[in-house]
CHARMM internal coordinates of N, CA and C (Angstrom, degrees):
IC EDIT
DIST 1 N 1 CA 1.4998
DIST 1 CA 1 C 1.5148
ANGL 1 N 1 CA 1 C 111.39
DIST 1 C 2 N 1.3301
ANGL 1 CA 1 C 2 N 112.96
DIHE 1 N 1 CA 1 C 2 N 130.71
DIST 2 N 2 CA 1.4827
ANGL 1 C 2 N 2 CA 117.60
DIHE 1 CA 1 C 2 N 2 CA 177.17
DIST 2 CA 2 C 1.4898
ANGL 2 N 2 CA 2 C 111.09
DIHE 1 C 2 N 2 CA 2 C -73.41
DIST 2 C 3 N 1.3480
ANGL 2 CA 2 C 3 N 113.04
DIHE 2 N 2 CA 2 C 3 N 156.77
DIST 3 N 3 CA 1.4964
ANGL 2 C 3 N 3 CA 116.63
DIHE 2 CA 2 C 3 N 3 CA 171.11
DIST 3 CA 3 C 1.4711
ANGL 3 N 3 CA 3 C 111.32
DIHE 2 C 3 N 3 CA 3 C -80.21
DIST 3 C 4 N 1.2835
ANGL 3 CA 3 C 4 N 119.52
DIHE 3 N 3 CA 3 C 4 N 124.54
DIST 4 N 4 CA 1.4837
ANGL 3 C 4 N 4 CA 122.27
DIHE 3 CA 3 C 4 N 4 CA -177.16
DIST 4 CA 4 C 1.5022
ANGL 4 N 4 CA 4 C 111.76
DIHE 3 C 4 N 4 CA 4 C -65.65
DIST 4 C 5 N 1.2959
ANGL 4 CA 4 C 5 N 117.72
DIHE 4 N 4 CA 4 C 5 N 144.07
DIST 5 N 5 CA 1.4802
ANGL 4 C 5 N 5 CA 121.20
DIHE 4 CA 4 C 5 N 5 CA 174.30
DIST 5 CA 5 C 1.5243
ANGL 5 N 5 CA 5 C 107.41
DIHE 4 C 5 N 5 CA 5 C -79.46
DIST 5 C 6 N 1.3438
ANGL 5 CA 5 C 6 N 114.56
DIHE 5 N 5 CA 5 C 6 N 95.44
DIST 6 N 6 CA 1.4240
ANGL 5 C 6 N 6 CA 120.81
DIHE 5 CA 5 C 6 N 6 CA -173.18
DIST 6 CA 6 C 1.5101
ANGL 6 N 6 CA 6 C 113.79
DIHE 5 C 6 N 6 CA 6 C -63.29
DIST 6 C 7 N 1.3778
ANGL 6 CA 6 C 7 N 119.11
DIHE 6 N 6 CA 6 C 7 N -34.52
DIST 7 N 7 CA 1.4079
ANGL 6 C 7 N 7 CA 119.19
DIHE 6 CA 6 C 7 N 7 CA -178.86
DIST 7 CA 7 C 1.5380
ANGL 7 N 7 CA 7 C 110.70
DIHE 6 C 7 N 7 CA 7 C -67.00
DIST 7 C 8 N 1.3218
ANGL 7 CA 7 C 8 N 116.07
DIHE 7 N 7 CA 7 C 8 N -39.89
DIST 8 N 8 CA 1.4691
ANGL 7 C 8 N 8 CA 121.07
DIHE 7 CA 7 C 8 N 8 CA 177.35
DIST 8 CA 8 C 1.5102
ANGL 8 N 8 CA 8 C 110.63
DIHE 7 C 8 N 8 CA 8 C -65.74
DIST 8 C 9 N 1.3354
ANGL 8 CA 8 C 9 N 114.01
DIHE 8 N 8 CA 8 C 9 N -44.56
DIST 9 N 9 CA 1.4761
ANGL 8 C 9 N 9 CA 118.68
DIHE 8 CA 8 C 9 N 9 CA 177.02
DIST 9 CA 9 C 1.5406
ANGL 9 N 9 CA 9 C 114.60
DIHE 8 C 9 N 9 CA 9 C -58.70
DIST 9 C 10 N 1.3417
ANGL 9 CA 9 C 10 N 114.04
DIHE 9 N 9 CA 9 C 10 N -42.19
DIST 10 N 10 CA 1.4595
ANGL 9 C 10 N 10 CA 118.46
DIHE 9 CA 9 C 10 N 10 CA 174.30
DIST 10 CA 10 C 1.5476
ANGL 10 N 10 CA 10 C 113.59
DIHE 9 C 10 N 10 CA 10 C -62.49
DIST 10 C 11 N 1.2379
ANGL 10 CA 10 C 11 N 113.93
DIHE 10 N 10 CA 10 C 11 N -46.48
DIST 11 N 11 CA 1.5036
ANGL 10 C 11 N 11 CA 117.45
DIHE 10 CA 10 C 11 N 11 CA 179.66
DIST 11 CA 11 C 1.5223
ANGL 11 N 11 CA 11 C 110.93
DIHE 10 C 11 N 11 CA 11 C -59.68
DIST 11 C 12 N 1.2823
ANGL 11 CA 11 C 12 N 117.41
DIHE 11 N 11 CA 11 C 12 N -46.20
DIST 12 N 12 CA 1.4772
ANGL 11 C 12 N 12 CA 124.06
DIHE 11 CA 11 C 12 N 12 CA 178.58
DIST 12 CA 12 C 1.5512
ANGL 12 N 12 CA 12 C 109.67
DIHE 11 C 12 N 12 CA 12 C -59.61
DIST 12 C 13 N 1.3073
ANGL 12 CA 12 C 13 N 114.56
DIHE 12 N 12 CA 12 C 13 N -45.37
DIST 13 N 13 CA 1.5020
ANGL 12 C 13 N 13 CA 119.04
DIHE 12 CA 12 C 13 N 13 CA -177.36
DIST 13 CA 13 C 1.4679
ANGL 13 N 13 CA 13 C 110.14
DIHE 12 C 13 N 13 CA 13 C -66.86
DIST 13 C 14 N 1.3042
ANGL 13 CA 13 C 14 N 120.11
DIHE 13 N 13 CA 13 C 14 N -42.19
DIST 14 N 14 CA 1.4542
ANGL 13 C 14 N 14 CA 124.09
DIHE 13 CA 13 C 14 N 14 CA 176.89
DIST 14 CA 14 C 1.5477
ANGL 14 N 14 CA 14 C 111.24
DIHE 13 C 14 N 14 CA 14 C -56.88
DIST 14 C 15 N 1.3311
ANGL 14 CA 14 C 15 N 114.93
DIHE 14 N 14 CA 14 C 15 N -40.63
DIST 15 N 15 CA 1.4812
ANGL 14 C 15 N 15 CA 121.85
DIHE 14 CA 14 C 15 N 15 CA 179.89
DIST 15 CA 15 C 1.5754
ANGL 15 N 15 CA 15 C 110.29
DIHE 14 C 15 N 15 CA 15 C -65.47
DIST 15 C 16 N 1.3015
ANGL 15 CA 15 C 16 N 115.19
DIHE 15 N 15 CA 15 C 16 N -37.15
DIST 16 N 16 CA 1.4661
ANGL 15 C 16 N 16 CA 121.62
DIHE 15 CA 15 C 16 N 16 CA 178.68
DIST 16 CA 16 C 1.5398
ANGL 16 N 16 CA 16 C 107.90
DIHE 15 C 16 N 16 CA 16 C -67.59
DIST 16 C 17 N 1.3484
ANGL 16 CA 16 C 17 N 117.46
DIHE 16 N 16 CA 16 C 17 N -42.63
DIST 17 N 17 CA 1.4190
ANGL 16 C 17 N 17 CA 120.54
DIHE 16 CA 16 C 17 N 17 CA -176.14
DIST 17 CA 17 C 1.5990
ANGL 17 N 17 CA 17 C 110.93
DIHE 16 C 17 N 17 CA 17 C -68.63
DIST 17 C 18 N 1.3210
ANGL 17 CA 17 C 18 N 112.81
DIHE 17 N 17 CA 17 C 18 N -39.76
DIST 18 N 18 CA 1.4735
ANGL 17 C 18 N 18 CA 115.92
DIHE 17 CA 17 C 18 N 18 CA 175.43
DIST 18 CA 18 C 1.5203
ANGL 18 N 18 CA 18 C 111.42
DIHE 17 C 18 N 18 CA 18 C -61.50
DIST 18 C 19 N 1.3166
ANGL 18 CA 18 C 19 N 116.98
DIHE 18 N 18 CA 18 C 19 N -42.62
DIST 19 N 19 CA 1.5039
ANGL 18 C 19 N 19 CA 120.56
DIHE 18 CA 18 C 19 N 19 CA 177.88
DIST 19 CA 19 C 1.5023
ANGL 19 N 19 CA 19 C 109.10
DIHE 18 C 19 N 19 CA 19 C -60.72
DIST 19 C 20 N 1.2787
ANGL 19 CA 19 C 20 N 121.90
DIHE 19 N 19 CA 19 C 20 N -40.69
DIST 20 N 20 CA 1.4414
ANGL 19 C 20 N 20 CA 126.52
DIHE 19 CA 19 C 20 N 20 CA -179.34
DIST 20 CA 20 C 1.5619
ANGL 20 N 20 CA 20 C 107.58
DIHE 19 C 20 N 20 CA 20 C -63.40
DIST 20 C 21 N 1.3348
ANGL 20 CA 20 C 21 N 118.35
DIHE 20 N 20 CA 20 C 21 N -43.21
DIST 21 N 21 CA 1.4148
ANGL 20 C 21 N 21 CA 122.28
DIHE 20 CA 20 C 21 N 21 CA 175.40
DIST 21 CA 21 C 1.5374
ANGL 21 N 21 CA 21 C 112.75
DIHE 20 C 21 N 21 CA 21 C -61.33
DIST 21 C 22 N 1.3407
ANGL 21 CA 21 C 22 N 115.91
DIHE 21 N 21 CA 21 C 22 N -40.02
DIST 22 N 22 CA 1.4464
ANGL 21 C 22 N 22 CA 117.48
DIHE 21 CA 21 C 22 N 22 CA 174.71
DIST 22 CA 22 C 1.4858
ANGL 22 N 22 CA 22 C 113.62
DIHE 21 C 22 N 22 CA 22 C -60.29
DIST 22 C 23 N 1.3541
ANGL 22 CA 22 C 23 N 115.58
DIHE 22 N 22 CA 22 C 23 N -38.74
DIST 23 N 23 CA 1.4391
ANGL 22 C 23 N 23 CA 119.36
DIHE 22 CA 22 C 23 N 23 CA 179.35
DIST 23 CA 23 C 1.5047
ANGL 23 N 23 CA 23 C 111.58
DIHE 22 C 23 N 23 CA 23 C -66.38
DIST 23 C 24 N 1.2654
ANGL 23 CA 23 C 24 N 116.03
DIHE 23 N 23 CA 23 C 24 N -38.65
DIST 24 N 24 CA 1.5094
ANGL 23 C 24 N 24 CA 120.25
DIHE 23 CA 23 C 24 N 24 CA 176.63
DIST 24 CA 24 C 1.4984
ANGL 24 N 24 CA 24 C 111.38
DIHE 23 C 24 N 24 CA 24 C -63.73
DIST 24 C 25 N 1.2935
ANGL 24 CA 24 C 25 N 115.99
DIHE 24 N 24 CA 24 C 25 N -43.11
DIST 25 N 25 CA 1.4971
ANGL 24 C 25 N 25 CA 117.93
DIHE 24 CA 24 C 25 N 25 CA 179.64
DIST 25 CA 25 C 1.4655
ANGL 25 N 25 CA 25 C 111.95
DIHE 24 C 25 N 25 CA 25 C -65.54
DIST 25 C 26 N 1.3957
ANGL 25 CA 25 C 26 N 117.23
DIHE 25 N 25 CA 25 C 26 N -40.34
DIST 26 N 26 CA 1.4517
ANGL 25 C 26 N 26 CA 119.53
DIHE 25 CA 25 C 26 N 26 CA 175.68
DIST 26 CA 26 C 1.5366
ANGL 26 N 26 CA 26 C 111.99
DIHE 25 C 26 N 26 CA 26 C -64.23
DIST 26 C 27 N 1.3197
ANGL 26 CA 26 C 27 N 117.62
DIHE 26 N 26 CA 26 C 27 N -32.34
DIST 27 N 27 CA 1.4458
ANGL 26 C 27 N 27 CA 121.37
DIHE 26 CA 26 C 27 N 27 CA -176.50
DIST 27 CA 27 C 1.5503
ANGL 27 N 27 CA 27 C 106.66
DIHE 26 C 27 N 27 CA 27 C -69.00
DIST 27 C 28 N 1.3409
ANGL 27 CA 27 C 28 N 118.70
DIHE 27 N 27 CA 27 C 28 N -41.47
DIST 28 N 28 CA 1.5034
ANGL 27 C 28 N 28 CA 122.10
DIHE 27 CA 27 C 28 N 28 CA 179.12
DIST 28 CA 28 C 1.5092
ANGL 28 N 28 CA 28 C 110.41
DIHE 27 C 28 N 28 CA 28 C -70.31
DIST 28 C 29 N 1.2848
ANGL 28 CA 28 C 29 N 119.54
DIHE 28 N 28 CA 28 C 29 N -22.02
DIST 29 N 29 CA 1.4398
ANGL 28 C 29 N 29 CA 123.49
DIHE 28 CA 28 C 29 N 29 CA -175.90
DIST 29 CA 29 C 1.5524
ANGL 29 N 29 CA 29 C 112.74
DIHE 28 C 29 N 29 CA 29 C -88.72
DIST 29 C 30 N 1.3427
ANGL 29 CA 29 C 30 N 116.31
DIHE 29 N 29 CA 29 C 30 N -1.94
DIST 30 N 30 CA 1.4532
ANGL 29 C 30 N 30 CA 119.84
DIHE 29 CA 29 C 30 N 30 CA -179.34
DIST 30 CA 30 C 1.4726
ANGL 30 N 30 CA 30 C 111.26
DIHE 29 C 30 N 30 CA 30 C -58.58
DIST 30 C 31 N 1.3479
ANGL 30 CA 30 C 31 N 119.67
DIHE 30 N 30 CA 30 C 31 N 142.99
DIST 31 N 31 CA 1.4295
ANGL 30 C 31 N 31 CA 124.38
DIHE 30 CA 30 C 31 N 31 CA 177.89
DIST 31 CA 31 C 1.5025
ANGL 31 N 31 CA 31 C 112.69
DIHE 30 C 31 N 31 CA 31 C -55.25
DIST 31 C 32 N 1.2688
ANGL 31 CA 31 C 32 N 115.81
DIHE 31 N 31 CA 31 C 32 N -43.17
DIST 32 N 32 CA 1.4855
ANGL 31 C 32 N 32 CA 123.15
DIHE 31 CA 31 C 32 N 32 CA 179.21
DIST 32 CA 32 C 1.5171
ANGL 32 N 32 CA 32 C 114.83
DIHE 31 C 32 N 32 CA 32 C -83.81
DIST 32 C 33 N 1.2947
ANGL 32 CA 32 C 33 N 117.98
DIHE 32 N 32 CA 32 C 33 N 2.86
DIST 33 N 33 CA 1.4981
ANGL 32 C 33 N 33 CA 125.25
DIHE 32 CA 32 C 33 N 33 CA -176.26
DIST 33 CA 33 C 1.5334
ANGL 33 N 33 CA 33 C 108.53
DIHE 32 C 33 N 33 CA 33 C 82.81
DIST 33 C 34 N 1.2977
ANGL 33 CA 33 C 34 N 115.83
DIHE 33 N 33 CA 33 C 34 N 176.03
DIST 34 N 34 CA 1.4190
ANGL 33 C 34 N 34 CA 120.51
DIHE 33 CA 33 C 34 N 34 CA -175.82
DIST 34 CA 34 C 1.5361
ANGL 34 N 34 CA 34 C 112.28
DIHE 33 C 34 N 34 CA 34 C -69.00
DIST 34 C 35 N 1.3131
ANGL 34 CA 34 C 35 N 116.92
DIHE 34 N 34 CA 34 C 35 N 148.16
DIST 35 N 35 CA 1.4763
ANGL 34 C 35 N 35 CA 123.19
DIHE 34 CA 34 C 35 N 35 CA 176.60
DIST 35 CA 35 C 1.4467
ANGL 35 N 35 CA 35 C 110.29
DIHE 34 C 35 N 35 CA 35 C -74.60
DIST 35 C 36 N 1.3319
ANGL 35 CA 35 C 36 N 119.41
DIHE 35 N 35 CA 35 C 36 N 154.03
DIST 36 N 36 CA 1.4324
ANGL 35 C 36 N 36 CA 121.26
DIHE 35 CA 35 C 36 N 36 CA 173.19
DIST 36 CA 36 C 1.5064
ANGL 36 N 36 CA 36 C 111.69
DIHE 35 C 36 N 36 CA 36 C 102.64
DIST 36 C 37 N 1.4311
ANGL 36 CA 36 C 37 N 117.83
DIHE 36 N 36 CA 36 C 37 N 170.36
DIST 37 N 37 CA 1.4210
ANGL 36 C 37 N 37 CA 120.90
DIHE 36 CA 36 C 37 N 37 CA -179.23
DIST 37 CA 37 C 1.6004
ANGL 37 N 37 CA 37 C 108.73
DIHE 36 C 37 N 37 CA 37 C -136.66
DIST 37 C 38 N 1.1843
ANGL 37 CA 37 C 38 N 115.31
DIHE 37 N 37 CA 37 C 38 N 149.17
DIST 38 N 38 CA 1.5185
ANGL 37 C 38 N 38 CA 116.90
DIHE 37 CA 37 C 38 N 38 CA 175.74
DIST 38 CA 38 C 1.5037
ANGL 38 N 38 CA 38 C 111.11
DIHE 37 C 38 N 38 CA 38 C 62.91
DIST 38 C 39 N 1.2773
ANGL 38 CA 38 C 39 N 115.97
DIHE 38 N 38 CA 38 C 39 N -125.63
DIST 39 N 39 CA 1.4722
ANGL 38 C 39 N 39 CA 119.37
DIHE 38 CA 38 C 39 N 39 CA -179.11
DIST 39 CA 39 C 1.4849
ANGL 39 N 39 CA 39 C 113.93
DIHE 38 C 39 N 39 CA 39 C -102.78
DIST 39 C 40 N 1.3602
ANGL 39 CA 39 C 40 N 118.49
DIHE 39 N 39 CA 39 C 40 N 15.77
DIST 40 N 40 CA 1.4646
ANGL 39 C 40 N 40 CA 122.05
DIHE 39 CA 39 C 40 N 40 CA 177.47
DIST 40 CA 40 C 1.5122
ANGL 40 N 40 CA 40 C 112.45
DIHE 39 C 40 N 40 CA 40 C -121.89
DIST 40 C 41 N 1.2946
ANGL 40 CA 40 C 41 N 116.89
DIHE 40 N 40 CA 40 C 41 N 131.28
DIST 41 N 41 CA 1.3974
ANGL 40 C 41 N 41 CA 121.05
DIHE 40 CA 40 C 41 N 41 CA 178.49
DIST 41 CA 41 C 1.5525
ANGL 41 N 41 CA 41 C 108.05
DIHE 40 C 41 N 41 CA 41 C -141.94
DIST 41 C 42 N 1.3356
ANGL 41 CA 41 C 42 N 114.39
DIHE 41 N 41 CA 41 C 42 N 151.06
DIST 42 N 42 CA 1.5051
ANGL 41 C 42 N 42 CA 118.97
DIHE 41 CA 41 C 42 N 42 CA -179.88
DIST 42 CA 42 C 1.5549
ANGL 42 N 42 CA 42 C 110.61
DIHE 41 C 42 N 42 CA 42 C -61.17
DIST 42 C 43 N 1.3328
ANGL 42 CA 42 C 43 N 114.91
DIHE 42 N 42 CA 42 C 43 N -36.23
DIST 43 N 43 CA 1.5134
ANGL 42 C 43 N 43 CA 115.83
DIHE 42 CA 42 C 43 N 43 CA 179.28
DIST 43 CA 43 C 1.5213
ANGL 43 N 43 CA 43 C 110.77
DIHE 42 C 43 N 43 CA 43 C -62.56
DIST 43 C 44 N 1.3247
ANGL 43 CA 43 C 44 N 117.74
DIHE 43 N 43 CA 43 C 44 N -32.24
DIST 44 N 44 CA 1.4542
ANGL 43 C 44 N 44 CA 118.80
DIHE 43 CA 43 C 44 N 44 CA 177.88
DIST 44 CA 44 C 1.5324
ANGL 44 N 44 CA 44 C 113.31
DIHE 43 C 44 N 44 CA 44 C -59.93
DIST 44 C 45 N 1.3277
ANGL 44 CA 44 C 45 N 115.06
DIHE 44 N 44 CA 44 C 45 N -45.49
DIST 45 N 45 CA 1.4505
ANGL 44 C 45 N 45 CA 123.88
DIHE 44 CA 44 C 45 N 45 CA 177.68
DIST 45 CA 45 C 1.5563
ANGL 45 N 45 CA 45 C 111.08
DIHE 44 C 45 N 45 CA 45 C -59.68
DIST 45 C 46 N 1.3961
ANGL 45 CA 45 C 46 N 111.26
DIHE 45 N 45 CA 45 C 46 N -45.05
DIST 46 N 46 CA 1.4895
ANGL 45 C 46 N 46 CA 118.94
DIHE 45 CA 45 C 46 N 46 CA -176.35
DIST 46 CA 46 C 1.4695
ANGL 46 N 46 CA 46 C 112.21
DIHE 45 C 46 N 46 CA 46 C -67.54
DIST 46 C 47 N 1.2938
ANGL 46 CA 46 C 47 N 117.48
DIHE 46 N 46 CA 46 C 47 N -41.31
DIST 47 N 47 CA 1.4583
ANGL 46 C 47 N 47 CA 119.75
DIHE 46 CA 46 C 47 N 47 CA 178.66
DIST 47 CA 47 C 1.5103
ANGL 47 N 47 CA 47 C 113.64
DIHE 46 C 47 N 47 CA 47 C -70.95
DIST 47 C 48 N 1.2634
ANGL 47 CA 47 C 48 N 117.01
DIHE 47 N 47 CA 47 C 48 N -40.96
DIST 48 N 48 CA 1.4496
ANGL 47 C 48 N 48 CA 124.24
DIHE 47 CA 47 C 48 N 48 CA -179.77
DIST 48 CA 48 C 1.5479
ANGL 48 N 48 CA 48 C 109.19
DIHE 47 C 48 N 48 CA 48 C -64.87
DIST 48 C 49 N 1.2793
ANGL 48 CA 48 C 49 N 118.03
DIHE 48 N 48 CA 48 C 49 N -48.32
DIST 49 N 49 CA 1.4708
ANGL 48 C 49 N 49 CA 120.24
DIHE 48 CA 48 C 49 N 49 CA -179.92
DIST 49 CA 49 C 1.5175
ANGL 49 N 49 CA 49 C 113.01
DIHE 48 C 49 N 49 CA 49 C -59.76
DIST 49 C 50 N 1.3819
ANGL 49 CA 49 C 50 N 113.35
DIHE 49 N 49 CA 49 C 50 N -45.00
DIST 50 N 50 CA 1.4194
ANGL 49 C 50 N 50 CA 119.71
DIHE 49 CA 49 C 50 N 50 CA 177.44
DIST 50 CA 50 C 1.4658
ANGL 50 N 50 CA 50 C 111.86
DIHE 49 C 50 N 50 CA 50 C -63.27
DIST 50 C 51 N 1.2735
ANGL 50 CA 50 C 51 N 118.24
DIHE 50 N 50 CA 50 C 51 N -44.64
DIST 51 N 51 CA 1.4791
ANGL 50 C 51 N 51 CA 122.15
DIHE 50 CA 50 C 51 N 51 CA -178.50
DIST 51 CA 51 C 1.4906
ANGL 51 N 51 CA 51 C 112.73
DIHE 50 C 51 N 51 CA 51 C -59.94
DIST 51 C 52 N 1.3328
ANGL 51 CA 51 C 52 N 115.81
DIHE 51 N 51 CA 51 C 52 N -51.27
DIST 52 N 52 CA 1.4076
ANGL 51 C 52 N 52 CA 122.38
DIHE 51 CA 51 C 52 N 52 CA -177.82
DIST 52 CA 52 C 1.5420
ANGL 52 N 52 CA 52 C 111.88
DIHE 51 C 52 N 52 CA 52 C -60.27
DIST 52 C 53 N 1.3097
ANGL 52 CA 52 C 53 N 116.60
DIHE 52 N 52 CA 52 C 53 N -50.57
DIST 53 N 53 CA 1.4893
ANGL 52 C 53 N 53 CA 120.40
DIHE 52 CA 52 C 53 N 53 CA -176.69
DIST 53 CA 53 C 1.4709
ANGL 53 N 53 CA 53 C 107.88
DIHE 52 C 53 N 53 CA 53 C -67.45
DIST 53 C 54 N 1.2612
ANGL 53 CA 53 C 54 N 123.86
DIHE 53 N 53 CA 53 C 54 N -42.01
DIST 54 N 54 CA 1.4712
ANGL 53 C 54 N 54 CA 127.01
DIHE 53 CA 53 C 54 N 54 CA -173.85
DIST 54 CA 54 C 1.5443
ANGL 54 N 54 CA 54 C 105.57
DIHE 53 C 54 N 54 CA 54 C -71.25
DIST 54 C 55 N 1.2382
ANGL 54 CA 54 C 55 N 121.96
DIHE 54 N 54 CA 54 C 55 N -49.78
DIST 55 N 55 CA 1.4950
ANGL 54 C 55 N 55 CA 121.18
DIHE 54 CA 54 C 55 N 55 CA -179.38
DIST 55 CA 55 C 1.4810
ANGL 55 N 55 CA 55 C 112.78
DIHE 54 C 55 N 55 CA 55 C -63.46
DIST 55 C 56 N 1.3269
ANGL 55 CA 55 C 56 N 117.19
DIHE 55 N 55 CA 55 C 56 N -39.27
DIST 56 N 56 CA 1.4790
ANGL 55 C 56 N 56 CA 122.77
DIHE 55 CA 55 C 56 N 56 CA 175.91
DIST 56 CA 56 C 1.5209
ANGL 56 N 56 CA 56 C 107.64
DIHE 55 C 56 N 56 CA 56 C -61.31
DIST 56 C 57 N 1.2687
ANGL 56 CA 56 C 57 N 121.69
DIHE 56 N 56 CA 56 C 57 N -44.32
DIST 57 N 57 CA 1.4503
ANGL 56 C 57 N 57 CA 123.20
DIHE 56 CA 56 C 57 N 57 CA 177.72
DIST 57 CA 57 C 1.4863
ANGL 57 N 57 CA 57 C 112.02
DIHE 56 C 57 N 57 CA 57 C -64.04
DIST 57 C 58 N 1.3503
ANGL 57 CA 57 C 58 N 118.75
DIHE 57 N 57 CA 57 C 58 N -39.42
DIST 58 N 58 CA 1.4595
ANGL 57 C 58 N 58 CA 120.08
DIHE 57 CA 57 C 58 N 58 CA 178.51
DIST 58 CA 58 C 1.5298
ANGL 58 N 58 CA 58 C 109.33
DIHE 57 C 58 N 58 CA 58 C -63.44
DIST 58 C 59 N 1.2657
ANGL 58 CA 58 C 59 N 119.24
DIHE 58 N 58 CA 58 C 59 N -45.14
DIST 59 N 59 CA 1.4304
ANGL 58 C 59 N 59 CA 122.84
DIHE 58 CA 58 C 59 N 59 CA -177.22
DIST 59 CA 59 C 1.5174
ANGL 59 N 59 CA 59 C 110.62
DIHE 58 C 59 N 59 CA 59 C -63.89
DIST 59 C 60 N 1.3726
ANGL 59 CA 59 C 60 N 115.02
DIHE 59 N 59 CA 59 C 60 N -47.74
DIST 60 N 60 CA 1.4604
ANGL 59 C 60 N 60 CA 118.70
DIHE 59 CA 59 C 60 N 60 CA -179.49
DIST 60 CA 60 C 1.4886
ANGL 60 N 60 CA 60 C 110.47
DIHE 59 C 60 N 60 CA 60 C -63.05
DIST 60 C 61 N 1.3351
ANGL 60 CA 60 C 61 N 120.61
DIHE 60 N 60 CA 60 C 61 N -37.86
DIST 61 N 61 CA 1.4530
ANGL 60 C 61 N 61 CA 121.93
DIHE 60 CA 60 C 61 N 61 CA 179.42
DIST 61 CA 61 C 1.5153
ANGL 61 N 61 CA 61 C 111.85
DIHE 60 C 61 N 61 CA 61 C -63.48
DIST 61 C 62 N 1.3473
ANGL 61 CA 61 C 62 N 117.47
DIHE 61 N 61 CA 61 C 62 N -36.28
DIST 62 N 62 CA 1.4559
ANGL 61 C 62 N 62 CA 121.37
DIHE 61 CA 61 C 62 N 62 CA -172.64
DIST 62 CA 62 C 1.5718
ANGL 62 N 62 CA 62 C 106.55
DIHE 61 C 62 N 62 CA 62 C -87.57
DIST 62 C 63 N 1.3059
ANGL 62 CA 62 C 63 N 117.03
DIHE 62 N 62 CA 62 C 63 N -21.08
DIST 63 N 63 CA 1.4448
ANGL 62 C 63 N 63 CA 114.60
DIHE 62 CA 62 C 63 N 63 CA -173.45
DIST 63 CA 63 C 1.5852
ANGL 63 N 63 CA 63 C 113.87
DIHE 62 C 63 N 63 CA 63 C -102.21
DIST 63 C 64 N 1.3756
ANGL 63 CA 63 C 64 N 115.52
DIHE 63 N 63 CA 63 C 64 N -16.82
DIST 64 N 64 CA 1.4401
ANGL 63 C 64 N 64 CA 118.92
DIHE 63 CA 63 C 64 N 64 CA -179.18
DIST 64 CA 64 C 1.5675
ANGL 64 N 64 CA 64 C 112.44
DIHE 63 C 64 N 64 CA 64 C 87.42
DIST 64 C 65 N 1.3407
ANGL 64 CA 64 C 65 N 117.48
DIHE 64 N 64 CA 64 C 65 N -1.00
DIST 65 N 65 CA 1.4292
ANGL 64 C 65 N 65 CA 119.26
DIHE 64 CA 64 C 65 N 65 CA -177.47
DIST 65 CA 65 C 1.5059
ANGL 65 N 65 CA 65 C 109.10
DIHE 64 C 65 N 65 CA 65 C -79.99
DIST 65 C 66 N 1.3378
ANGL 65 CA 65 C 66 N 117.50
DIHE 65 N 65 CA 65 C 66 N 162.42
DIST 66 N 66 CA 1.4168
ANGL 65 C 66 N 66 CA 124.02
DIHE 65 CA 65 C 66 N 66 CA 179.13
DIST 66 CA 66 C 1.5386
ANGL 66 N 66 CA 66 C 107.75
DIHE 65 C 66 N 66 CA 66 C -89.85
DIST 66 C 67 N 1.3354
ANGL 66 CA 66 C 67 N 116.57
DIHE 66 N 66 CA 66 C 67 N 156.08
DIST 67 N 67 CA 1.4350
ANGL 66 C 67 N 67 CA 121.18
DIHE 66 CA 66 C 67 N 67 CA -178.05
DIST 67 CA 67 C 1.5448
ANGL 67 N 67 CA 67 C 109.16
DIHE 66 C 67 N 67 CA 67 C -74.13
DIST 67 C 68 N 1.3161
ANGL 67 CA 67 C 68 N 116.64
DIHE 67 N 67 CA 67 C 68 N 131.46
DIST 68 N 68 CA 1.4956
ANGL 67 C 68 N 68 CA 122.03
DIHE 67 CA 67 C 68 N 68 CA 178.37
DIST 68 CA 68 C 1.4850
ANGL 68 N 68 CA 68 C 109.70
DIHE 67 C 68 N 68 CA 68 C -66.60
DIST 68 C 69 N 1.3434
ANGL 68 CA 68 C 69 N 117.31
DIHE 68 N 68 CA 68 C 69 N 148.08
DIST 69 N 69 CA 1.4394
ANGL 68 C 69 N 69 CA 121.16
DIHE 68 CA 68 C 69 N 69 CA -178.33
DIST 69 CA 69 C 1.5028
ANGL 69 N 69 CA 69 C 112.59
DIHE 68 C 69 N 69 CA 69 C -69.33
DIST 69 C 70 N 1.3473
ANGL 69 CA 69 C 70 N 121.91
DIHE 69 N 69 CA 69 C 70 N -17.24
DIST 70 N 70 CA 1.4070
ANGL 69 C 70 N 70 CA 126.43
DIHE 69 CA 69 C 70 N 70 CA -174.38
DIST 70 CA 70 C 1.5715
ANGL 70 N 70 CA 70 C 111.24
DIHE 69 C 70 N 70 CA 70 C -79.61
DIST 70 C 71 N 1.3115
ANGL 70 CA 70 C 71 N 119.02
DIHE 70 N 70 CA 70 C 71 N -21.84
DIST 71 N 71 CA 1.4383
ANGL 70 C 71 N 71 CA 124.58
DIHE 70 CA 70 C 71 N 71 CA -176.93
DIST 71 CA 71 C 1.4360
ANGL 71 N 71 CA 71 C 113.05
DIHE 70 C 71 N 71 CA 71 C -89.78
END
COOR INIT
IC SEED 1 N 1 CA 1 C
IC BUILD
């Protein structure tokens, strides 16, 4: 296993988090208000799914590992 480039991984992760924040801001700015009810919203699922898959890909690309079947 290669040692991951942590600086690159951090930079890419920060970019993903900023994008997730932008999606949340856009959701709250919708004319009809945010989608969803209570503590569940479609944007939560969208940002979480994107975050997990993208960060997993970043780590795997920098470490040389193969993608786990569960992701």
